FIDO-858525 format. One line per field, with one value per residue (C-alpha): x negated, y, z; residue in one letter. Coordinates in nm, 3 decimals, decimal comma, always signed. Each point is the difference from the previous one (the first is absolute). Layout:
east = (X; ...)
north = (Y; ...)
up = (Z; ...)
aa = (a; ...)
***
This chain:
east = (-9,319; +0,038; -0,248; +0,064; -0,331; -0,117; +0,012; +0,363; -0,006; +0,019; -0,327; -0,097; +0,028; -0,298; -0,194; +0,084; -0,158; +0,179; +0,277; +0,128; -0,024; +0,381; +0,037; -0,273; +0,171; +0,342; -0,163; -0,143; +0,318; +0,199; -0,260; +0,058; +0,359; -0,027; -0,204; +0,272; +0,261; -0,155; -0,098; +0,353; +0,151; -0,261; +0,089; +0,364; -0,016; -0,174; +0,246; +0,291; -0,158; -0,062; +0,326; +0,177; -0,243; +0,080; +0,361; -0,082; +0,145; -0,342; +0,153; -0,191; +0,228; -0,076; -0,037; -0,024; +0,051; +0,238; +0,199; -0,025; +0,270; -0,062; +0,085; +0,308; +0,284; +0,281; +0,314; +0,295; +0,309; +0,284; +0,353; +0,192; -0,224; -0,205; -0,400; -0,258; -0,332; -0,348; -0,303; -0,255; -0,345; -0,264; -0,265; +0,195; +0,146; -0,195; +0,093; +0,381; -0,027; -0,137; +0,248; +0,306; -0,086; -0,084; +0,340; +0,155; -0,183; +0,110; +0,386; +0,004; +0,231; +0,273; +0,330; -0,121; +0,193; -0,031; +0,098; -0,020; +0,116; +0,022; +0,118; -0,071; -0,350; -0,060; -0,102; +0,016; -0,152; -0,031; -0,211; +0,116; +0,037; +0,217; +0,220; +0,065; +0,209; +0,383; -0,146; -0,024; -0,155; -0,341; +0,002; -0,345; -0,187; -0,150; -0,340; -0,137; -0,266; -0,265; -0,199; +0,066; -0,171; -0,210; +0,081; -0,072; +0,075; -0,061; +0,063; +0,234; +0,343; +0,340; +0,241; +0,283; -0,067; -0,301; -0,017; -0,181; -0,047; +0,220; -0,159; +0,101; +0,028; -0,184; +0,195; -0,050; -0,003; +0,303; +0,064; -0,269; -0,022; -0,340; -0,007; -0,098; -0,192; +0,004; -0,353; +0,103; +0,291; -0,162; -0,137; +0,307; +0,102; +0,077; +0,307; +0,249; +0,023; +0,183; +0,058; +0,057; +0,234; -0,118; -0,288; -0,085; -0,288; +0,053; -0,160; -0,290; -0,340; +0,231; +0,101; -0,176; +0,121; -0,104; +0,256; +0,244; +0,375; -0,024; +0,315; +0,337; -0,017; +0,360; +0,072; -0,189; +0,204; +0,319; -0,121; -0,065; +0,388; +0,139; +0,247; -0,165; +0,182; +0,168; -0,194; -0,336; -0,117; -0,239; +0,104; +0,220; +0,329; -0,064; -0,294; -0,210; -0,202; -0,346; +0,056; -0,355; -0,286; -0,235; -0,331; +0,012; -0,280; +0,039; -0,010; +0,351; +0,120; -0,211; +0,234; +0,334)
north = (+0,041; +0,234; -0,064; +0,148; +0,207; -0,182; +0,335; -0,071; -0,340; +0,025; -0,029; -0,350; -0,117; -0,236; +0,344; +0,047; -0,175; -0,293; -0,065; -0,366; -0,283; -0,002; +0,396; +0,007; -0,294; +0,185; +0,307; -0,188; -0,151; +0,325; +0,147; -0,296; +0,032; +0,354; -0,043; -0,261; +0,256; +0,295; -0,280; -0,100; +0,341; +0,093; -0,305; +0,090; +0,332; -0,065; -0,214; +0,199; +0,293; -0,209; -0,129; +0,329; +0,124; -0,311; +0,074; +0,381; +0,135; +0,224; +0,258; +0,386; +0,267; +0,377; +0,217; +0,369; +0,099; +0,265; -0,039; +0,203; +0,022; -0,088; +0,269; -0,143; -0,143; -0,239; +0,115; -0,254; +0,068; -0,185; -0,033; +0,092; +0,129; +0,275; +0,007; -0,137; +0,163; -0,202; +0,124; -0,235; -0,050; -0,189; +0,065; -0,202; -0,275; +0,044; -0,354; +0,031; +0,362; -0,106; -0,277; +0,231; +0,293; -0,282; -0,165; +0,337; +0,079; -0,315; +0,071; -0,298; +0,122; +0,153; -0,200; -0,160; +0,038; +0,070; -0,347; -0,014; +0,233; +0,067; +0,329; -0,165; -0,116; +0,303; -0,124; -0,039; -0,200; -0,050; -0,038; -0,356; -0,070; -0,310; +0,295; +0,084; -0,333; -0,048; -0,291; +0,197; -0,332; +0,015; +0,379; +0,093; -0,352; +0,168; +0,108; +0,150; -0,126; +0,119; -0,165; +0,019; +0,303; -0,066; +0,180; +0,326; +0,061; +0,302; +0,152; +0,271; -0,084; -0,098; +0,304; +0,154; +0,005; -0,193; -0,218; -0,324; -0,312; -0,296; -0,356; -0,336; -0,194; -0,280; -0,322; -0,377; -0,255; -0,076; -0,326; +0,099; +0,319; +0,113; +0,168; +0,385; +0,061; +0,377; +0,058; -0,075; +0,184; +0,353; -0,053; -0,006; +0,324; +0,063; +0,268; +0,007; +0,278; +0,098; +0,337; +0,035; +0,242; -0,013; -0,103; -0,337; -0,128; -0,380; +0,075; +0,207; -0,178; -0,278; +0,173; +0,226; +0,346; +0,187; +0,316; +0,250; +0,141; +0,374; +0,075; -0,159; -0,217; +0,126; -0,235; -0,311; +0,046; -0,005; -0,305; -0,181; +0,022; -0,086; -0,274; -0,374; -0,312; -0,225; -0,250; +0,139; +0,245; +0,199; -0,068; +0,364; -0,089; +0,243; -0,020; +0,279; +0,040; +0,176; +0,171; +0,104; +0,064; +0,267; +0,148; +0,357; +0,288; +0,032; +0,350; -0,015; -0,083; +0,163; +0,298; -0,124)
up = (+15,252; +0,251; +0,304; +0,374; +0,113; +0,292; +0,185; +0,038; +0,176; +0,418; +0,146; +0,037; +0,403; -0,077; +0,017; +0,346; +0,311; +0,185; -0,248; +0,070; -0,308; -0,043; -0,016; -0,269; -0,198; +0,029; -0,150; -0,279; -0,080; +0,051; -0,279; -0,270; +0,047; -0,067; -0,294; -0,138; +0,062; -0,179; -0,305; -0,027; -0,010; -0,267; -0,228; +0,057; -0,036; -0,358; -0,092; +0,077; -0,188; -0,315; -0,016; +0,066; -0,285; -0,257; +0,068; -0,109; +0,365; -0,009; -0,138; +0,023; +0,124; -0,114; +0,338; +0,045; -0,346; -0,110; -0,264; -0,297; -0,257; -0,390; -0,235; -0,156; +0,196; -0,070; -0,072; +0,044; -0,173; +0,153; -0,217; +0,313; +0,246; -0,084; -0,027; +0,254; -0,043; +0,131; +0,007; -0,049; +0,242; -0,222; +0,258; +0,225; -0,226; -0,370; -0,148; +0,115; -0,149; -0,338; +0,000; +0,085; -0,235; -0,288; +0,012; -0,006; -0,294; -0,131; +0,077; +0,182; +0,299; -0,221; +0,037; +0,327; +0,322; +0,336; +0,107; +0,379; +0,187; +0,405; +0,175; +0,329; -0,045; -0,238; -0,285; -0,389; -0,218; -0,393; -0,268; -0,080; -0,380; +0,042; +0,144; -0,362; -0,062; +0,135; +0,243; +0,364; +0,137; -0,165; +0,134; +0,205; -0,181; -0,305; -0,024; -0,377; -0,244; +0,191; +0,274; +0,344; +0,215; +0,278; +0,312; +0,076; +0,372; +0,153; +0,378; -0,182; +0,209; -0,174; +0,083; -0,130; -0,399; -0,018; -0,338; +0,031; -0,219; +0,075; -0,004; +0,078; +0,342; +0,125; -0,090; +0,063; -0,257; -0,121; -0,228; -0,291; +0,098; +0,147; +0,340; +0,034; +0,296; +0,150; -0,158; -0,317; +0,032; +0,081; -0,353; -0,205; -0,054; -0,355; -0,127; +0,228; +0,273; +0,288; +0,157; +0,409; +0,138; +0,341; +0,235; -0,095; +0,216; -0,130; -0,343; +0,167; -0,151; -0,139; -0,292; -0,275; +0,069; -0,351; -0,010; +0,188; -0,131; +0,002; -0,179; +0,027; +0,325; +0,044; -0,270; +0,092; +0,336; -0,224; -0,225; +0,362; +0,157; -0,341; +0,066; -0,003; -0,150; +0,263; +0,169; -0,165; +0,242; -0,222; -0,362; -0,117; -0,077; -0,331; -0,185; +0,057; -0,321; -0,028; -0,362; -0,022; +0,153; -0,125; +0,081; +0,042; +0,124; +0,401; -0,059; -0,111; +0,309; +0,303; +0,153; -0,080)
aa = (m; y; r; i; p; s; s; s; y; p; e; s; p; s; d; k; p; g; v; s; r; i; v; r; r; f; f; v; q; s; r; v; a; l; i; l; f; v; l; v; s; l; v; t; g; c; r; e; a; a; e; d; s; a; d; g; q; d; i; d; i; t; t; n; v; k; p; v; p; d; d; q; v; a; v; v; t; t; a; d; f; g; i; i; v; i; e; l; y; p; n; i; a; p; k; m; v; e; r; f; k; q; l; i; a; e; g; f; y; d; g; t; a; f; h; r; i; n; a; q; a; g; l; i; q; g; g; d; p; l; s; k; d; s; d; p; e; n; d; g; t; g; d; s; h; y; p; n; i; p; a; e; f; s; d; l; p; f; e; r; g; s; v; g; a; a; r; r; s; a; v; p; a; i; a; e; r; a; a; i; t; e; g; q; a; r; n; t; a; n; c; q; f; f; i; t; l; q; e; s; p; q; y; d; e; e; y; t; l; f; g; k; v; i; h; g; l; n; n; a; d; i; i; a; g; a; p; v; q; e; g; v; a; e; r; p; l; d; k; i; v; i; q; k; i; r; l; e; p; r; s; n; y; i; g; i)
***
């Protein structure tokens, strides 16, 4: 319980000569009201903080840390749009980088697709195992067989070429489906990833940034501008297949 030092109270009029009883009573009442207000504020603040913590919204954000690239890069080979090379930042998002590399080594991403493209918003998204099938309706809803990864937010801004971990959004309870709060949703990164092709401050400190494109960003631009299905703004007209993602030495792509 926090306490207000006595020195922070105003000087009491009763300590001065010639003050009427009415004035003294008014000041006493004012002091009591002030104390009650402070106590209520403290209790309310503690309750709100507890609710935020229980909801998982108290997220630690890494600040003032310069990203240090991993020795390996992820080379995304598409069927029709060339390659995209991503450097990874294990000192910024160690768990997501570890998961990404683990899934790459397992061949998890081979045959998946960039299922979401938006040239105007400057974004492409892929890595969903459900995008391997012939049903585009389920694209964007799949996960790996591993548990979700907690948020690893940082103050690194999402800019052109940034690579982030896709996660679920908050949703209300519907029928038998439980609600997902924003606090819970922040801890649902798993396997899907996205690339921003322009400054995207709406994602800053809301999504885990774990890498950046260092080669082939123009190919990502072309993917974002591919035709989309009529009536479905972000769904590619033709499947944009990721043939393979492999790990290679970063030194292979420095200076090219």
